[in-house]
N, C-alpha and C positions, 0 to 999 in steps of 0.2 A: 256566860260568852268566848268567856275567854278557851274555852275547851275550841269556839268554833275559830275565835284566834289562832291558836297552838296548832288546827291541820289545817290550816288557810296556812299560816309561811312556809309547817315542814314537807305541806305540792308545795311554795318554793323555791324551795331549794332547792328539789331534784325541777327545773322550770317547770309547773307546771303553776299555771295560775288560777286564783279561781275568786267569787265574789260574792260575799251574803250579805239579806237583807234581813232588815230591822225583825223580828221574832215575830212571829202573830201566835197568837190564843184564840183554837177553833172554838169547835159547842163544847167542848165535851170536858170542855179549861186546861189541856195540852198546851205547851209553851209546841211551839213549829218554827222551821229555822227554812229555808231554801236558801239551797249552798248550790250553786252553780261551781262543776270545776270543768279547764278547758286547757290545751294545750297551749302557751304564749306563740308560736310558732308552725309551721304546721312541712315539719322539712323530711324527707325520712332520709335513713344510712343504709344501702346495703353492705352488706361483704361478702365478699367469695373469698371461698377459704378452697385454696390448691393444694399438693402433694409437692414437697417441698422437693422431693429427693425419687424418679419413678424404679419402679422395677427394670430397666432393661439399664440407666442407668447405675444402681445397683450391683446387676450384674456385670457389666461392664468394669466395676470397680475393678471383683473378684475376681472376674481372669484377667485383668490388668497385672494387680498384688498375685496372682500365683505363675501368669506366662516372670513377672520380673526374681521371682525365691524359685523354681526352675531352672532360672538359664543361672541368676545364679550358684546354683546348688552344680549345673555343670561346668559350668566356670571353673567350680570349683576342684573339682570334680576333672579336669583335662591338665587342670595346675599340676594337679599332682600330682599325676603320672608320668606330666614330662619333668615336674623333679625326681620322679624315681627316674627314671629312662639317666639323665644327666646325672644325677648320683650313682647309677650304675655306670656307667658308661667311662666315668672318669675312675672309679675304682677299680675297671677290669687296666685304663690302661695304669695305674696309678700302680698294682701288683702285675700289670705285667713290665713295666717299667726296671723294675724291684727284685725279677725274674723268675717269680713266684713260679711261674708257669713254664719255666725251661724244665725238660730232665733231662 
């Protein structure tokens, strides 16, 4: 009898009810239990999964990152060329005012 009580208790922990009647002894001298197991509530829960990140969003983010990196690289190259041009022009002006280029 205690094993039937244990089974019913374990089923009730997961919200499944059970009911049993007193044991029956049949003609072969076997002890039989009638155990009725049923759900306490007939509610269904449906879960729907969706991808959080689509392939299009991934391509857009990769394109944006590449554009940012290439744009900053091109800007750096232009600023470096501008710096070299100003440095060379200043160097030539200083050398010309010092008279280095006169013969």
